[in-house]
C-alpha atoms as one frame of an Amber mdcrd trajectory, in Angstrom:
protein
 -15.367 -16.071  23.809 -16.943 -13.095  25.379 -20.803 -13.651  25.559 -21.254
 -10.768  23.350 -19.590 -12.654  20.669 -21.078 -15.498  20.957 -24.700 -14.135
  20.946 -23.528 -12.303  18.133 -22.117 -15.438  16.190 -25.546 -17.338  17.034
 -27.212 -14.454  15.400 -25.491 -14.481  12.879 -25.995 -18.141  12.002 -29.933
 -17.869  12.683 -30.258 -15.083  10.140 -28.018 -16.941   7.647 -29.654 -20.233
   8.179 -32.933 -19.317   6.599 -34.350 -16.942   3.476 -32.500 -13.826   3.576
 -34.833 -11.004   3.658 -34.669  -7.999   1.759 -36.878  -4.549   0.660 -40.654
  -4.840   1.170 -42.244  -4.297  -2.134 -46.194  -3.419  -2.625 -47.775  -5.398
  -5.411 -50.061  -2.632  -7.325 -52.159  -5.096  -8.815 -52.912  -6.945  -5.257
 -52.255  -4.727  -2.185 -49.865  -7.533  -0.918 -46.466  -7.141   0.434 -43.444
  -9.484  -0.981 -39.697  -9.289   0.117 -37.407  -8.910  -2.722 -34.455 -11.104
  -2.177 -32.897 -14.133  -4.434 -36.025 -16.567  -3.940 -38.533 -14.297  -4.678
 -40.792 -15.382  -7.791 -40.298 -13.720 -11.421 -43.297 -12.269 -11.577 -43.210
 -10.097  -8.517 -39.453  -9.230  -9.859 -40.609  -8.021 -12.630 -43.118  -5.763
 -11.022 -40.583  -4.498  -8.614 -38.239  -3.799 -11.571 -41.062  -1.803 -13.398
 -41.607   0.045 -10.291 -38.118   1.579  -9.691 -37.779   1.777 -13.781 -34.588
  -0.730 -14.010 -34.140  -3.585 -16.310 -32.352  -6.391 -13.871 -31.130  -6.829
 -10.929 -27.976  -8.234  -9.173 -28.351  -9.622  -5.814 -25.580  -9.484  -3.103
 -23.908 -12.754  -1.811 -25.321 -13.834   1.148 -21.829 -14.586   2.458 -20.933
 -11.223   1.943 -20.633  -9.949   5.921 -22.557  -6.475   4.699 -25.003  -8.392
   2.796 -28.048  -6.393   4.738 -26.416  -3.413   4.383 -26.032  -3.526   0.468
 -28.740  -6.183  -0.692 -29.013  -5.823  -4.555 -28.254  -3.533  -7.209 -30.247
  -2.229 -10.074 -29.630  -1.700 -13.682 -30.867   1.289 -14.912 -32.404   1.907
 -18.595 -29.479   3.267 -20.024 -27.898   0.089 -18.851 -25.862   0.816 -15.739
 -25.864  -0.340 -12.182 -26.721   1.820  -8.992 -25.770   0.421  -5.788 -28.985
   0.049  -3.129 -28.887   0.394   0.532 -30.429  -1.296   2.947 -33.730   0.015
   2.695 -33.604  -1.035  -0.877 -33.381   2.466  -2.345 -30.424   3.878  -4.997
 -27.272   5.427  -2.951 -26.430   7.107  -6.548 -28.013   8.699  -9.286 -25.325
   8.052 -11.404 -24.936   4.467 -12.888 -21.667   3.077 -13.774 -20.672  -0.192
 -16.317 -19.861  -2.393 -12.886 -19.839  -2.185  -9.032 -18.035  -4.219  -6.953
 -20.372  -4.942  -3.323 -18.898  -2.999  -0.908 -16.997  -5.357   1.665 -16.228
  -5.105   5.305 -12.381  -5.174   4.483 -12.958  -2.078   2.640 -12.743   0.007
   5.233 -16.465  -1.332   6.556 -18.010  -1.059   3.379 -17.596   2.882   3.125
 -15.828   2.436  -0.541 -15.787   0.019  -3.082 -14.367  -0.103  -6.610 -16.587
   0.443 -10.030 -16.297   0.736 -13.929 -17.562   3.777 -15.227 -19.755   3.890
 -18.620 -16.202   4.775 -20.382 -14.091   2.143 -19.230 -12.221   3.914 -16.239
 -12.126   2.229 -12.752 -12.333   4.049  -9.280 -13.523   4.172  -5.903 -17.054
   4.820  -4.953 -16.708   6.340  -1.424 -20.314   5.631   0.419 -19.811   6.182
   3.627 -21.091  10.128   3.444 -23.450  12.358   2.956 -23.736  11.159  -0.912
 -21.434   8.945  -2.600 -18.559  10.507  -3.970 -16.827   8.963  -7.234 -13.135
   9.010  -7.737 -12.223   7.670 -11.272  -8.682   7.830 -13.269  -7.269   4.103
 -13.716  -7.345   1.621 -16.307  -7.990  -1.305 -14.229  -7.922  -1.816 -10.157
  -7.597  -5.414  -8.554  -7.714  -5.539  -4.455  -4.460  -7.381  -3.271  -4.670
  -7.876   0.484  -4.943  -6.215   3.460  -2.308  -4.699   5.960  -2.882  -4.564
   9.611  -6.713  -5.514   9.040  -6.608  -2.138   8.360  -5.298  -0.866   4.893
  -6.068  -2.645   1.361  -3.495  -2.970  -0.980  -4.828  -2.562  -4.502  -3.223
  -2.867  -7.679  -3.165  -0.055 -10.375  -3.183   0.137 -14.295  -2.725   3.795
 -15.524  -1.591   4.607 -18.494   0.101   1.150 -19.212   1.752   1.140 -16.277
   1.137  -0.948 -12.746   1.365   0.606  -9.126   0.143   0.241  -5.902  -2.126
   1.989  -3.758  -4.288   2.381  -0.132  -6.786   3.964   1.353  -5.170   5.862
   4.216  -8.820   6.739   5.001 -12.042   5.880   3.605 -12.004   8.431   0.904
  -8.422   8.925   0.630  -6.308   7.119  -1.648  -2.613   7.331  -1.439   0.478
   6.033  -3.384   2.102   3.140  -2.400   3.805   2.752  -5.298   3.312   4.935
  -8.317   2.024   3.420 -11.951   5.669   3.393 -13.121   5.670  -0.325 -13.676
   5.750  -1.992 -17.096   4.026  -5.162 -15.619   2.152  -6.001 -12.072   5.101
  -8.728 -11.122   7.457  -5.856 -11.290   5.286  -3.961  -8.569   7.156  -4.199
  -5.066   5.652  -5.818  -2.100   7.577  -4.895   0.012   6.133  -4.514   4.012
   5.463  -0.587   4.887   4.803   0.896   8.415   1.291   2.314   7.393   1.840
   4.480  10.074   3.348   6.632   7.988   1.833   6.089   4.614   0.749   9.652
   4.918   4.808  10.710   5.352   5.579   8.102   2.429   3.518  10.128  -0.049
   5.032  13.207   0.702   8.565  12.511   0.747   8.175  11.135  -2.351   6.950
  14.651  -3.670   9.516  16.324  -2.180  12.075  14.414  -2.931  11.377  13.503
  -6.566  11.602   9.482  -5.651   9.474   6.888  -7.149  10.242   4.192  -4.644
  10.470   4.126  -0.635  11.627   1.204   1.281  11.490   1.370   5.117  14.586
   0.358   6.708  14.716  -1.731   9.958  10.979  -2.985   9.092  10.136   0.271
   9.912  11.156   0.218  13.175  12.801   3.460  12.651  11.743   6.395  11.162
  14.528   5.878   8.603  13.756   5.333   4.835  15.948   4.451   1.094  14.542
   6.543  -1.607  15.211   6.190  -5.493  15.291   9.261  -7.080  12.826   9.132
 -10.242  15.564  10.589 -13.075  18.673   9.319 -12.141  17.441   5.953 -10.770
  20.286   6.678  -7.738  19.309   5.935  -3.757  19.259   8.403  -0.910  18.527
   7.626   2.765  15.802   9.645   4.655  14.137  10.405   7.575  10.597  11.057
   8.047   8.821  12.851   9.898   5.210  13.803  10.082   6.188  17.964   9.761
   9.929  17.795   8.854  11.655  15.336   6.643  15.249  15.657   5.599  18.191
  14.174   3.886  20.648  11.339   5.850  22.078  10.319   2.780  21.794  12.278
  -0.608  20.095  10.125  -3.783  23.529   9.286  -5.736  24.315   5.863  -5.234
  23.262   2.868  -6.899  22.582   0.575  -3.602  22.405   1.359   0.030  22.304
  -1.090   2.860  22.584  -1.001   6.789  25.152  -2.567   8.926  23.995  -4.955
  10.992  23.808  -4.808  14.166  24.671  -0.969  14.462  22.231   0.613  12.387
  24.502   3.821  12.250  26.503   2.369   9.672  25.477   2.636   6.748  27.315
   1.049   2.852  27.503   2.763  -0.242  28.139   1.312  -3.859  28.536   3.476
  -7.018  29.786   2.504 -10.100  30.796  -0.688  -8.418  32.900   0.662  -5.804
  31.953   0.809  -2.367  31.879   3.720   0.188  30.745   3.970   4.278  28.340
   6.386   6.195  28.059   6.943   9.932  25.270   9.024  11.453  24.810  10.715
   8.110  28.478  11.713   7.482  30.843  10.069   4.873  33.600   8.575   6.740
  35.097   6.027   3.684  34.782   7.745   0.411  33.052   5.432  -2.552  36.254
   4.751  -3.996  37.129   1.082  -3.006  36.681  -2.865  -4.118  35.205  -3.821
  -0.769  34.355  -2.170   2.889  34.120  -3.777   6.122  32.918  -2.295   9.352
  35.337  -3.936  12.040  34.959  -3.528  15.798  35.479  -0.345  18.294  34.903
   2.063  15.334  37.722   0.715  13.378  37.470  -0.458   9.613  38.787  -1.456
   6.531  38.434  -1.085   2.611  40.650  -2.762   0.033  41.888  -1.762  -3.278
  42.707  -4.554  -5.420  44.606  -6.987  -2.724  45.773  -3.896  -0.197  44.145
  -3.013   2.819  43.772   0.303   4.300  42.617   1.229   8.301  40.007   3.660
   9.053  38.791   5.265  12.000  34.864   5.073  10.487  33.520   7.274  12.972
  35.972  10.246  12.586  36.477   9.482   9.024  39.748   9.350   8.970  42.499
   6.813   7.350  44.907   5.368  10.166  47.513   3.803   8.391  50.460   5.228
   6.025  50.862   2.173   4.185  48.348  -0.493   2.992  48.607  -4.448   3.588
  47.330  -7.593   2.240  46.455  -8.591   5.796  43.765  -6.141   7.218  43.519
  -7.848  11.243  47.418  -7.663  11.000  47.180  -3.722  10.018  45.264  -3.109
  12.969  47.651  -5.028  14.954  50.302  -2.731  13.912  48.819   0.192  14.628
  47.529  -0.830  18.215  50.835  -2.387  18.991  53.379   0.338  16.978  56.757
  -1.314  17.076  59.573   0.900  18.830
């Protein structure tokens, strides 16, 4: 642990071990100065509220890392809350029915969740010249952090659930649009958040309601489900130009391991195969298998066929019940 880190930790412990200091208030009757914090005498707090045209005060949790930045909220005479900064002054004029105290995981306290007087939930962006609201949800709930940078937040909108993140402290980006009937249905797949803007763009471009990274996001390939048909396709993700690798017309798509250029597809219970974006076996078989050295097998009922799965050419004129015997006959034709 570095010397600077040690000093920071010790300083924090010392500060939190004693009374937490807050706004200095000058008593108009006695001229005495008083600190406004949790243990301030009630009669002083009452005078402080009168002086600030407020009816109540809500103190931040002392364990909140940003306690000193946002020590308390004041309730105005309309019954709405206003968040106050480190100088004790309100950060915004408009009051809200509920405000979560900013936390360091929300972009270092630059944004927090609030509810307006109409019952809408949204975000308050604080780290700017003025607080800017963004309200459109029935409900918001913080889920967790990804890579110590991106908060994942459940949204409820017009009776449906989804998931959003804050790509920047003032930019809300959909991870999963509000299309799910219950919160439990919302997929909590692992996203490569480096491409979160591209993910949002590709959903709009191809009318997708869900995208999933292939191979844990190591490569810029995602499979996406079409919003209207529910069919899956494969897409190459790019900042400037995303494009279709496999069209969205399949019930399921799965990458073949360890050769990631091959993809199995299924439609109406029938299997097919793509190689490097080209269909090499039509989705009309009961089973398709990638074998080795560019060979693969396709089965209908009990009959197997041999394929060149790179060129997309069927190599056997007749089927066989034993696929490996089929390959052996091809490689070692009888005289």
